[in-house]
C-alpha positions as a Markdown table, in Angstrom:
| # | Residue | x | y | z |
|---|---|---|---|---|
| 1 | Unk | -13.9 | 7.3 | 18.2 |
| 2 | Unk | -10.9 | 9.1 | 16.8 |
| 3 | Unk | -10.5 | 9.6 | 13.1 |
| 4 | Unk | -7.3 | 8.0 | 11.9 |
| 5 | Unk | -5.2 | 8.3 | 8.7 |
| 6 | Unk | -4.3 | 5.4 | 6.5 |
| 7 | Unk | -0.8 | 5.6 | 7.8 |
| 8 | Unk | -2.0 | 5.4 | 11.4 |
| 9 | Unk | -4.3 | 2.5 | 10.5 |
| 10 | Unk | -1.3 | 0.7 | 9.0 |
| 11 | Unk | 0.6 | 0.9 | 12.3 |
| 12 | Unk | -2.5 | 0.3 | 14.5 |
| 13 | Unk | -3.2 | -2.9 | 12.5 |
| 14 | Unk | 0.2 | -4.2 | 13.3 |
| 15 | Unk | -0.4 | -3.4 | 17.0 |
| 16 | Unk | -3.8 | -5.0 | 16.8 |
| 17 | Unk | -2.0 | -8.3 | 16.4 |
| 18 | Unk | 0.4 | -7.9 | 19.3 |
| 19 | Unk | 2.3 | -5.2 | 21.3 |
| 20 | Unk | 5.5 | -4.2 | 19.5 |
| 21 | Unk | 8.4 | -1.8 | 19.8 |
| 22 | Unk | 9.5 | 0.4 | 16.9 |
| 23 | Unk | 12.2 | -1.6 | 15.4 |
| 24 | Unk | 10.0 | -4.7 | 15.6 |
| 25 | Unk | 7.3 | -2.9 | 13.7 |
| 26 | Unk | 9.9 | -2.1 | 11.0 |
| 27 | Unk | 10.8 | -5.7 | 10.7 |
| 28 | Unk | 7.2 | -6.7 | 10.4 |
| 29 | Unk | 6.6 | -4.1 | 7.7 |
| 30 | Unk | 9.5 | -5.5 | 5.7 |
| 31 | Unk | 8.4 | -9.1 | 6.3 |
| 32 | Unk | 4.9 | -8.4 | 5.1 |
| 33 | Unk | 6.1 | -6.4 | 2.1 |
| 34 | Unk | 3.9 | -3.6 | 3.3 |
| 35 | Unk | 5.7 | -1.0 | 1.3 |
| 36 | Unk | 4.2 | -2.5 | -1.8 |
| 37 | Unk | 0.7 | -1.5 | -0.7 |
| 38 | Unk | 1.1 | 1.3 | 1.8 |
| 39 | Unk | 3.2 | 4.4 | 2.1 |
| 40 | Unk | 5.1 | 3.9 | 5.3 |
| 41 | Unk | 8.7 | 4.9 | 5.6 |
| 42 | Unk | 11.1 | 3.8 | 8.4 |
| 43 | Unk | 11.4 | 7.4 | 9.6 |
| 44 | Unk | 7.6 | 7.8 | 9.9 |
| 45 | Unk | 7.1 | 4.8 | 12.3 |
| 46 | Unk | 8.0 | 6.7 | 15.5 |
| 47 | Unk | 6.2 | 9.8 | 14.3 |
| 48 | Unk | 3.0 | 7.9 | 13.8 |
| 49 | Unk | 3.4 | 6.1 | 17.2 |
| 50 | Unk | 3.7 | 9.4 | 19.0 |
| 51 | Unk | 0.6 | 10.7 | 17.2 |
| 52 | Unk | -1.3 | 7.5 | 18.2 |
| 53 | Unk | -0.2 | 7.8 | 21.8 |
| 54 | Unk | -1.3 | 11.4 | 21.9 |
| 55 | Unk | -4.7 | 10.4 | 20.6 |
| 56 | Unk | -4.8 | 7.7 | 23.3 |
| 57 | Unk | -5.1 | 4.9 | 20.7 |
| 58 | Unk | -1.9 | 3.2 | 22.0 |
| 59 | Unk | 0.0 | 3.2 | 25.2 |
| 60 | Unk | 3.6 | 2.5 | 25.8 |
| 61 | Unk | 5.9 | 1.2 | 28.5 |
| 62 | Unk | 9.6 | 0.8 | 28.8 |
| 63 | Unk | 10.7 | -2.8 | 28.7 |
| 64 | Unk | 14.1 | -3.7 | 30.0 |
| 65 | Unk | 16.3 | -6.1 | 28.0 |
| 66 | Unk | 19.3 | -7.6 | 29.6 |
| 67 | Unk | 22.5 | -6.2 | 28.2 |
| 68 | Unk | 20.7 | -3.7 | 25.9 |
| 69 | Unk | 19.1 | -0.3 | 26.3 |
| 70 | Unk | 15.4 | -0.3 | 27.4 |
| 71 | Unk | 12.9 | -0.2 | 24.6 |
| 72 | Unk | 9.5 | 1.3 | 24.4 |
| 73 | Unk | 6.7 | -1.3 | 23.7 |
| 74 | Unk | 3.5 | 0.0 | 22.2 |
| 75 | Unk | 0.1 | -1.6 | 22.9 |
| 76 | Unk | -3.2 | -0.8 | 21.2 |
| 77 | Unk | -5.9 | 0.5 | 23.5 |
| 78 | Unk | -9.6 | -0.4 | 23.4 |
| 79 | Unk | -10.3 | 3.0 | 21.8 |
| 80 | Unk | -7.5 | 2.2 | 19.3 |
| 81 | Unk | -9.2 | -1.1 | 18.4 |
| 82 | Unk | -12.6 | 0.6 | 18.0 |
| 83 | Unk | -11.0 | 3.3 | 15.8 |
| 84 | Unk | -9.3 | 0.7 | 13.7 |
| 85 | Unk | -12.5 | -1.2 | 13.2 |
| 86 | Unk | -14.3 | 1.9 | 12.2 |
| 87 | Unk | -11.6 | 2.8 | 9.7 |
| 88 | Unk | -11.6 | -0.6 | 8.2 |
| 89 | Unk | -15.4 | -0.6 | 7.9 |
| 90 | Unk | -15.2 | 2.7 | 6.0 |
| 91 | Unk | -12.3 | 1.6 | 3.7 |
| 92 | Unk | -13.9 | -1.7 | 2.8 |
| 93 | Unk | -17.4 | -0.4 | 2.4 |
| 94 | Unk | -17.1 | 2.5 | 0.0 |
| 95 | Unk | -15.4 | 3.0 | -3.4 |
| 96 | Unk | -13.3 | 6.1 | -3.1 |
| 97 | Unk | -11.8 | 8.3 | -5.8 |
| 98 | Unk | -8.1 | 7.5 | -6.3 |
| 99 | Unk | -5.9 | 10.1 | -7.9 |
| 100 | Unk | -3.4 | 8.7 | -10.3 |
| 101 | Unk | -0.8 | 10.9 | -11.9 |
| 102 | Unk | -1.3 | 8.8 | -15.1 |
| 103 | Unk | -4.6 | 10.6 | -15.6 |
| 104 | Unk | -2.8 | 14.0 | -15.6 |
| 105 | Unk | -0.7 | 12.6 | -18.5 |
| 106 | Unk | -3.9 | 11.6 | -20.3 |
| 107 | Unk | -5.5 | 15.1 | -19.8 |
| 108 | Unk | -2.6 | 16.8 | -21.6 |
| 109 | Unk | -1.8 | 14.3 | -24.3 |
| 110 | Unk | -2.3 | 17.2 | -26.8 |
| 111 | Unk | 1.1 | 18.4 | -25.7 |
| 112 | Unk | 2.8 | 15.4 | -27.3 |
| 113 | Unk | 2.9 | 14.1 | -30.9 |
| 114 | Unk | 1.0 | 10.9 | -31.5 |
| 115 | Unk | 4.3 | 9.0 | -32.0 |
| 116 | Unk | 5.5 | 10.3 | -28.7 |
| 117 | Unk | 2.3 | 9.3 | -26.9 |
| 118 | Unk | 2.6 | 5.8 | -28.3 |
| 119 | Unk | 6.3 | 5.6 | -27.3 |
| 120 | Unk | 5.4 | 6.7 | -23.8 |
| 121 | Unk | 2.5 | 4.2 | -23.5 |
| 122 | Unk | 4.7 | 1.3 | -24.8 |
| 123 | Unk | 7.3 | 2.2 | -22.2 |
| 124 | Unk | 4.6 | 2.2 | -19.6 |
| 125 | Unk | 3.5 | -1.3 | -20.7 |
| 126 | Unk | 7.1 | -2.5 | -20.6 |
| 127 | Unk | 7.6 | -1.1 | -17.1 |
| 128 | Unk | 4.3 | -2.6 | -15.9 |
| 129 | Unk | 5.5 | -6.1 | -17.0 |
| 130 | Unk | 8.2 | -6.0 | -14.3 |
| 131 | Unk | 5.5 | -5.2 | -11.7 |
| 132 | Unk | 3.3 | -7.9 | -13.0 |
| 133 | Unk | 6.1 | -10.5 | -12.7 |
| 134 | Unk | 6.8 | -9.3 | -9.1 |
| 135 | Unk | 3.1 | -9.5 | -8.2 |
| 136 | Unk | 2.6 | -12.9 | -9.8 |
| 137 | Unk | 5.7 | -14.2 | -7.9 |
| 138 | Unk | 4.4 | -12.7 | -4.7 |
| 139 | Unk | 1.0 | -14.4 | -5.1 |
| 140 | Unk | 2.6 | -17.7 | -5.8 |
| 141 | Unk | 5.0 | -17.3 | -2.8 |
| 142 | Unk | 2.1 | -16.4 | -0.5 |
| 143 | Unk | 0.0 | -19.4 | -1.6 |
| 144 | Unk | 3.0 | -21.8 | -1.3 |
| 145 | Unk | 3.6 | -20.5 | 2.3 |
| 146 | Unk | -0.1 | -21.1 | 3.1 |
| 147 | Unk | -0.7 | -17.4 | 3.8 |
| 148 | Unk | -4.2 | -16.4 | 4.8 |
| 149 | Unk | -6.4 | -15.2 | 1.9 |
| 150 | Unk | -6.2 | -11.6 | 3.0 |
| 151 | Unk | -2.4 | -11.7 | 2.6 |
| 152 | Unk | -2.7 | -13.2 | -0.9 |
| 153 | Unk | -5.2 | -10.6 | -1.8 |
| 154 | Unk | -2.7 | -7.8 | -1.1 |
| 155 | Unk | -0.9 | -9.0 | -4.2 |
| 156 | Unk | -3.7 | -10.6 | -6.3 |
| 157 | Unk | -5.9 | -7.5 | -6.3 |
| 158 | Unk | -3.3 | -5.0 | -7.7 |
| 159 | Unk | -2.2 | -7.8 | -10.2 |
| 160 | Unk | -5.7 | -8.0 | -11.5 |
| 161 | Unk | -6.1 | -4.2 | -11.8 |
| 162 | Unk | -2.7 | -3.9 | -13.5 |
| 163 | Unk | -3.6 | -6.6 | -16.1 |
| 164 | Unk | -6.8 | -4.8 | -16.8 |
| 165 | Unk | -5.0 | -1.4 | -17.2 |
| 166 | Unk | -2.5 | -2.9 | -19.6 |
| 167 | Unk | -5.3 | -4.2 | -21.8 |
| 168 | Unk | -6.9 | -0.8 | -21.8 |
| 169 | Unk | -3.6 | 0.8 | -22.7 |
| 170 | Unk | -3.1 | -1.6 | -25.6 |
| 171 | Unk | -6.6 | -0.8 | -26.9 |
| 172 | Unk | -5.9 | 2.9 | -26.5 |
| 173 | Unk | -2.6 | 2.7 | -28.5 |
| 174 | Unk | -4.6 | 1.0 | -31.3 |
| 175 | Unk | -7.2 | 3.8 | -31.2 |
| 176 | Unk | -4.5 | 6.4 | -31.5 |
| 177 | Unk | -2.9 | 4.5 | -34.4 |
| 178 | Unk | -6.3 | 4.2 | -36.2 |
| 179 | Unk | -7.2 | 7.9 | -35.7 |
| 180 | Unk | -3.8 | 9.2 | -36.6 |
| 181 | Unk | -3.4 | 6.7 | -39.5 |
| 182 | Unk | -0.1 | 5.4 | -38.1 |
């Protein structure tokens, strides 16, 4: 087995479904809304494909298209499928520490006045509302389209976490107000 990064897994997962060429992968990424749940830029697609090919997790062949330049089609190898399964088993089996820059802000709240902290947290709540609306709309759209449960989960899981976080922030604001007599 070859160890693969999250970014490599994102591309391998798409190739697990069917062989694709680079631009087709970009269209699939856009269509799935993958940039909402993974960090994959257009410019990194070909870089990742080259890395996967070097690791022998994908193969490529030139495909001729009438009236157009040839395109390189990538296909996942058996080793690629096994590496992908191993990566997914690891990701789905263990809770891993996620580093959130918000925690850095919490660590140094003493650099701000209580009023400034509350203003920042209220701004955060306001900005989170837009994300919540987007996620709720996405869940509804996916369900209306009859998307498989795992596609709906890509939007419902972060929605649930964000709603919980917002409740925590509201409680935290009240705690600050109580302790600072605001």
